[in-house]
N, CA, C and O atoms as a MOPAC input file, in Angstrom:
PM7 MOZYME 1SCF
protein

 N   -255.21500 1    -8.19900 1   182.18900 1
 C   -254.01700 1    -8.97200 1   182.36800 1
 C   -252.83900 1    -8.27700 1   181.69700 1
 O   -251.72900 1    -8.25700 1   182.23000 1
 N   -253.09100 1    -7.71800 1   180.53800 1
 C   -252.02000 1    -7.03000 1   179.81900 1
 C   -251.49900 1    -5.85300 1   180.62800 1
 O   -250.28800 1    -5.67300 1   180.75500 1
 N   -252.40300 1    -5.05100 1   181.17500 1
 C   -251.98900 1    -3.89200 1   181.96900 1
 C   -251.20500 1    -4.28900 1   183.20800 1
 O   -250.29700 1    -3.57500 1   183.63400 1
 N   -251.56000 1    -5.43000 1   183.78300 1
 C   -250.87800 1    -5.89900 1   184.99000 1
 C   -249.59800 1    -6.65800 1   184.66300 1
 O   -248.82700 1    -7.00500 1   185.55800 1
 N   -249.37900 1    -6.91100 1   183.38000 1
 C   -248.18400 1    -7.62800 1   182.97100 1
 C   -248.23000 1    -9.11200 1   183.32600 1
 O   -247.19900 1    -9.73100 1   183.58700 1
 N   -249.43300 1    -9.67100 1   183.33100 1
 C   -249.60300 1   -11.08000 1   183.67700 1
 C   -250.05000 1   -11.84600 1   182.44000 1
 O   -251.03600 1   -11.48700 1   181.79700 1
 N   -249.32000 1   -12.89500 1   182.11800 1
 C   -249.70000 1   -13.70300 1   180.95900 1
 C   -250.39300 1   -14.99500 1   181.36000 1
 O   -251.05300 1   -15.62300 1   180.53100 1
 N   -250.25400 1   -15.40400 1   182.62200 1
 C   -250.85300 1   -16.64500 1   183.09400 1
 C   -252.17100 1   -16.34600 1   183.80400 1
 O   -252.15600 1   -15.74700 1   184.87900 1
 N   -253.31400 1   -16.74700 1   183.23200 1
 C   -254.59000 1   -16.44200 1   183.87000 1
 C   -254.77600 1   -17.12100 1   185.22300 1
 O   -255.61500 1   -16.69100 1   186.01400 1
 N   -254.01400 1   -18.17000 1   185.50200 1
 C   -254.11600 1   -18.84700 1   186.79100 1
 C   -253.60100 1   -17.97300 1   187.93200 1
 O   -253.82600 1   -18.28100 1   189.10300 1
 N   -252.91800 1   -16.89200 1   187.59400 1
 C   -252.42000 1   -15.95600 1   188.60700 1
 C   -253.40800 1   -14.81400 1   188.86200 1
 O   -253.12400 1   -13.90000 1   189.63700 1
 N   -254.55900 1   -14.87300 1   188.20800 1
 C   -255.57400 1   -13.83200 1   188.35700 1
 C   -256.70900 1   -14.32500 1   189.24400 1
 O   -257.10900 1   -15.48700 1   189.17700 1
 N   -257.21600 1   -13.43300 1   190.06700 1
 C   -258.29000 1   -13.75000 1   190.99400 1
 C   -259.39800 1   -12.72100 1   190.85600 1
 O   -259.14200 1   -11.53200 1   190.66500 1
 N   -260.63200 1   -13.19600 1   190.95700 1
 C   -261.77500 1   -12.28900 1   190.97800 1
 C   -262.69100 1   -12.69700 1   192.11300 1
 O   -263.11300 1   -13.85000 1   192.20600 1
 N   -262.99100 1   -11.74200 1   192.97300 1
 C   -263.99500 1   -11.91300 1   194.01600 1
 C   -265.10100 1   -10.93600 1   193.66000 1
 O   -264.86800 1    -9.73100 1   193.56600 1
 N   -266.30000 1   -11.45600 1   193.46200 1
 C   -267.38200 1   -10.59800 1   192.97800 1
 C   -268.71900 1   -11.13800 1   193.47000 1
 O   -268.83600 1   -12.30700 1   193.83800 1
 N   -269.72000 1   -10.26900 1   193.46800 1
 C   -271.06600 1   -10.70200 1   193.84500 1
 C   -271.95300 1   -10.92500 1   192.62600 1
 O   -273.15600 1   -11.14300 1   192.76200 1
 N   -271.36700 1   -10.87200 1   191.44700 1
 C   -272.11300 1   -11.06900 1   190.21100 1
 C   -271.75400 1   -12.41500 1   189.58800 1
 O   -270.60200 1   -12.64900 1   189.22300 1
 N   -272.73700 1   -13.29200 1   189.46900 1
 C   -272.50500 1   -14.59200 1   188.84700 1
 C   -272.02700 1   -14.40400 1   187.41400 1
 O   -271.15200 1   -15.13300 1   186.94700 1
 N   -272.59200 1   -13.43800 1   186.72400 1
 C   -272.19100 1   -13.16300 1   185.33900 1
 C   -270.69800 1   -12.84600 1   185.25400 1
 O   -270.00900 1   -13.35600 1   184.37000 1
 N   -270.19700 1   -12.01800 1   186.15500 1
 C   -268.77300 1   -11.67300 1   186.15700 1
 C   -267.90400 1   -12.86900 1   186.52800 1
 O   -266.82600 1   -13.05800 1   185.96400 1
 N   -268.37700 1   -13.67700 1   187.48000 1
 C   -267.63400 1   -14.87200 1   187.88500 1
 C   -267.50400 1   -15.82900 1   186.70500 1
 O   -266.41600 1   -16.33500 1   186.43100 1
 N   -268.59600 1   -16.07400 1   186.01600 1
 C   -268.57700 1   -16.98600 1   184.86400 1
 C   -267.64400 1   -16.45400 1   183.78300 1
 O   -266.89300 1   -17.22600 1   183.18700 1
 N   -267.67800 1   -15.15900 1   183.52100 1
 C   -266.78800 1   -14.55900 1   182.52700 1
 C   -265.32200 1   -14.72600 1   182.88800 1
 O   -264.50000 1   -15.04900 1   182.03000 1
 N   -264.99100 1   -14.50600 1   184.16200 1
 C   -263.60600 1   -14.66600 1   184.61200 1
 C   -263.16700 1   -16.12000 1   184.51400 1
 O   -262.02300 1   -16.40400 1   184.16000 1
 N   -264.07300 1   -17.03900 1   184.82900 1
 C   -263.74400 1   -18.46000 1   184.73000 1
 C   -263.45400 1   -18.85300 1   183.27900 1
 O   -262.55500 1   -19.65000 1   183.01000 1
 N   -264.21000 1   -18.29700 1   182.37000 1
 C   -263.97400 1   -18.59300 1   180.94300 1
 C   -262.58200 1   -18.14500 1   180.50900 1
 O   -262.00100 1   -18.70700 1   179.58100 1
 N   -262.05100 1   -17.12800 1   181.18900 1
 C   -260.70600 1   -16.64600 1   180.87900 1
 C   -259.64000 1   -17.40900 1   181.65100 1
 O   -258.44600 1   -17.17200 1   181.46300 1
 N   -260.06400 1   -18.32600 1   182.52300 1
 C   -259.11900 1   -19.13800 1   183.27700 1
 C   -258.72800 1   -18.58900 1   184.63000 1
 O   -257.78800 1   -19.08300 1   185.25300 1
 N   -259.43400 1   -17.57400 1   185.09500 1
 C   -259.11800 1   -16.95400 1   186.37200 1
 C   -259.63500 1   -17.79800 1   187.52900 1
 O   -260.53100 1   -18.62400 1   187.35700 1
 N   -259.06500 1   -17.58200 1   188.70100 1
 C   -259.57300 1   -18.13100 1   189.94800 1
 C   -260.69900 1   -17.22500 1   190.42200 1
 O   -260.59200 1   -16.00200 1   190.33100 1
 N   -261.77200 1   -17.81200 1   190.92400 1
 C   -262.92600 1   -16.99700 1   191.28400 1
 C   -263.50500 1   -17.38800 1   192.63200 1
 O   -263.42200 1   -18.53700 1   193.06600 1
 N   -264.09500 1   -16.38900 1   193.27800 1
 C   -264.84300 1   -16.60200 1   194.51000 1
 C   -266.08900 1   -15.73400 1   194.42200 1
 O   -266.00900 1   -14.53100 1   194.17400 1
 N   -267.23700 1   -16.35900 1   194.62900 1
 C   -268.50000 1   -15.63300 1   194.60600 1
 C   -268.82300 1   -15.13800 1   196.00700 1
 O   -268.90800 1   -15.92800 1   196.94800 1
 N   -269.00000 1   -13.84100 1   196.14200 1
 C   -269.44800 1   -13.22900 1   197.39200 1
 C   -270.95700 1   -13.13300 1   197.30000 1
 O   -271.48800 1   -12.35700 1   196.50600 1
 N   -271.64700 1   -13.91700 1   198.10900 1
 C   -273.09200 1   -14.01500 1   197.96000 1
 C   -273.76500 1   -14.01700 1   199.31400 1
 O   -273.62200 1   -14.96000 1   200.09200 1
 N   -274.48400 1   -12.97900 1   199.58200 1
 C   -275.27700 1   -12.93700 1   200.80000 1
 C   -276.57400 1   -13.66600 1   200.51400 1
 O   -277.41600 1   -13.18500 1   199.75600 1
 N   -276.73000 1   -14.82100 1   201.11900 1
 C   -277.91900 1   -15.60600 1   200.85600 1
 C   -279.09700 1   -15.06700 1   201.63700 1
 O   -279.01900 1   -14.85100 1   202.84600 1
 N   -280.17300 1   -14.85800 1   200.93300 1
 C   -281.43700 1   -14.49000 1   201.55400 1
 C   -282.48200 1   -15.44400 1   200.99000 1
 O   -282.22600 1   -16.09500 1   199.97700 1
 N   -283.64200 1   -15.54400 1   201.61000 1
 C   -284.66900 1   -16.43700 1   201.07900 1
 C   -285.07200 1   -16.09800 1   199.64300 1
 O   -285.56400 1   -16.96700 1   198.92300 1
 N   -284.87100 1   -14.85200 1   199.22000 1
 C   -285.26700 1   -14.42600 1   197.87900 1
 C   -284.25100 1   -14.80100 1   196.81100 1
 O   -284.59400 1   -14.81500 1   195.62900 1
 N   -283.01900 1   -15.10400 1   197.18400 1
 C   -281.98900 1   -15.37100 1   196.18800 1
 C   -281.60900 1   -16.83700 1   196.20500 1
 O   -281.02600 1   -17.33500 1   197.16700 1
 N   -281.94500 1   -17.51000 1   195.13600 1
 C   -281.61100 1   -18.91900 1   195.00000 1
 C   -280.91500 1   -19.10300 1   193.66400 1
 O   -281.56500 1   -19.13300 1   192.61900 1
 N   -279.59500 1   -19.22500 1   193.69600 1
 C   -278.82000 1   -19.41800 1   192.48100 1
 C   -277.92500 1   -20.62300 1   192.65400 1
 O   -277.62800 1   -21.02900 1   193.77800 1
 N   -277.49600 1   -21.19300 1   191.55000 1
 C   -276.58600 1   -22.32400 1   191.59300 1
 C   -275.22800 1   -21.80500 1   192.02300 1
 O   -274.58300 1   -21.05300 1   191.29100 1
 N   -274.79700 1   -22.20300 1   193.20200 1
 C   -273.55100 1   -21.69000 1   193.75000 1
 C   -272.39300 1   -22.65500 1   193.57100 1
 O   -271.34700 1   -22.49200 1   194.19800 1
 N   -272.56800 1   -23.65600 1   192.72400 1
 C   -271.50000 1   -24.61900 1   192.48600 1
 C   -270.56000 1   -24.07100 1   191.41900 1
 O   -270.33400 1   -24.70200 1   190.38700 1
 N   -270.02000 1   -22.89400 1   191.68400 1
 C   -269.09200 1   -22.26800 1   190.75400 1
 C   -267.87900 1   -21.79500 1   191.51600 1
 O   -267.93700 1   -21.62200 1   192.73400 1
 N   -266.80000 1   -21.58700 1   190.82800 1
 C   -265.58000 1   -21.10600 1   191.45500 1
 C   -264.49800 1   -22.16000 1   191.37100 1
 O   -264.78100 1   -23.34100 1   191.17100 1
 N   -263.28300 1   -21.73900 1   191.52000 1
 C   -262.14000 1   -22.63500 1   191.38700 1
 C   -261.57800 1   -23.07700 1   192.71600 1
 O   -260.64100 1   -23.87500 1   192.74600 1
 N   -262.11200 1   -22.59100 1   193.80300 1
 C   -261.56700 1   -22.89700 1   195.11600 1
 C   -262.57400 1   -23.66300 1   195.93600 1
 O   -263.78300 1   -23.46900 1   195.81700 1
 N   -262.04200 1   -24.55000 1   196.78100 1
 C   -262.90500 1   -25.18200 1   197.77300 1
 C   -263.53100 1   -24.06000 1   198.58800 1
 O   -262.82100 1   -23.15500 1   199.02800 1
 N   -264.81800 1   -24.09600 1   198.79600 1
 C   -265.46700 1   -22.99800 1   199.50400 1
 C   -265.49200 1   -21.74900 1   198.66100 1
 O   -265.24300 1   -20.65300 1   199.16300 1
 N   -265.79200 1   -21.90200 1   197.37600 1
 C   -265.68700 1   -20.78700 1   196.44000 1
 C   -266.84500 1   -19.80500 1   196.52600 1
 O   -266.90100 1   -18.84400 1   195.75900 1
 N   -267.76800 1   -20.03900 1   197.45300 1
 C   -268.80800 1   -19.05300 1   197.71100 1
 C   -268.66800 1   -18.64100 1   199.15900 1
 O   -268.63400 1   -19.49000 1   200.04900 1
 N   -268.58900 1   -17.35600 1   199.39900 1
 C   -268.49500 1   -16.84900 1   200.76400 1
 C   -269.65100 1   -15.90100 1   201.02400 1
 O   -270.16000 1   -15.26000 1   200.10400 1
 N   -270.05900 1   -15.81700 1   202.27000 1
 C   -271.17400 1   -14.95200 1   202.63200 1
 C   -270.74900 1   -13.53600 1   202.98800 1
 O   -271.53500 1   -12.59700 1   202.86000 1
 N   -269.51000 1   -13.38100 1   203.43400 1
 C   -269.01500 1   -12.03800 1   203.72900 1
 C   -267.53500 1   -11.96400 1   203.38200 1
 O   -266.82600 1   -12.97000 1   203.40100 1
 N   -267.09300 1   -10.78300 1   203.07300 1
 C   -265.72500 1   -10.58100 1   202.60400 1
 C   -264.70100 1   -11.02300 1   203.64600 1
 O   -263.57100 1   -11.36800 1   203.29900 1
 N   -265.08700 1   -11.01400 1   204.90700 1
 C   -264.17500 1   -11.43700 1   205.97100 1
 C   -263.82900 1   -12.92000 1   205.88000 1
 O   -262.87400 1   -13.37000 1   206.51300 1
 N   -264.59900 1   -13.68800 1   205.09500 1
 C   -264.32700 1   -15.11100 1   204.89700 1
 C   -263.34400 1   -15.36900 1   203.75500 1
 O   -263.01500 1   -16.52300 1   203.47900 1
 N   -262.88200 1   -14.34000 1   203.10400 1
 C   -261.98600 1   -14.50100 1   201.96500 1
 C   -260.71700 1   -15.29300 1   202.29000 1
 O   -260.31700 1   -16.12000 1   201.47100 1
 N   -260.06400 1   -15.08900 1   203.43200 1
 C   -258.88300 1   -15.90200 1   203.73400 1
 C   -259.17100 1   -17.40200 1   203.78400 1
 O   -258.27900 1   -18.20900 1   203.52000 1
 N   -260.39900 1   -17.78200 1   204.11900 1
 C   -260.75900 1   -19.20800 1   204.11400 1
 C   -260.89900 1   -19.72600 1   202.68600 1
 O   -260.59200 1   -20.88600 1   202.41100 1
 N   -261.35800 1   -18.87500 1   201.78400 1
 C   -261.59200 1   -19.29000 1   200.39100 1
 C   -260.29000 1   -19.31900 1   199.58400 1
 O   -260.10300 1   -20.18800 1   198.73300 1
 N   -259.39000 1   -18.36600 1   199.85700 1
 C   -258.12900 1   -18.27700 1   199.11200 1
 C   -256.98300 1   -18.09700 1   200.10600 1
 O   -256.37900 1   -17.02600 1   200.15800 1
 N   -256.67700 1   -19.11800 1   200.88800 1
 C   -255.65300 1   -18.95800 1   201.92700 1
 C   -254.26100 1   -18.63100 1   201.38600 1
 O   -253.45200 1   -18.02700 1   202.09000 1
 N   -253.97800 1   -19.02100 1   200.15600 1
 C   -252.64400 1   -18.76100 1   199.59700 1
 C   -252.36100 1   -17.28200 1   199.38400 1
 O   -251.21000 1   -16.90000 1   199.17200 1
 N   -253.37600 1   -16.45500 1   199.43500 1
 C   -253.17400 1   -15.00500 1   199.27100 1
 C   -252.92500 1   -14.29900 1   200.59900 1
 O   -252.56900 1   -13.12100 1   200.62400 1
 N   -253.11100 1   -15.01700 1   201.69700 1
 C   -253.00100 1   -14.36600 1   203.01000 1
 C   -251.90800 1   -14.95100 1   203.85200 1
 O   -251.69400 1   -14.50800 1   204.98000 1

């Protein structure tokens, strides 16, 4: 945030496929979207993120998760 010259964490966004990174960004107050390709082998609690529809299956769904950026 310092390098970007941003003091308000609500202006920061993280899209990532790592739950650990998403949780860390949320602790800092960032907006988050989990990119998660669901397979039968991966079962994680996906009730995370700051946006309605905060879990997306492919990056092409990002405008649906964060429409204010597009």
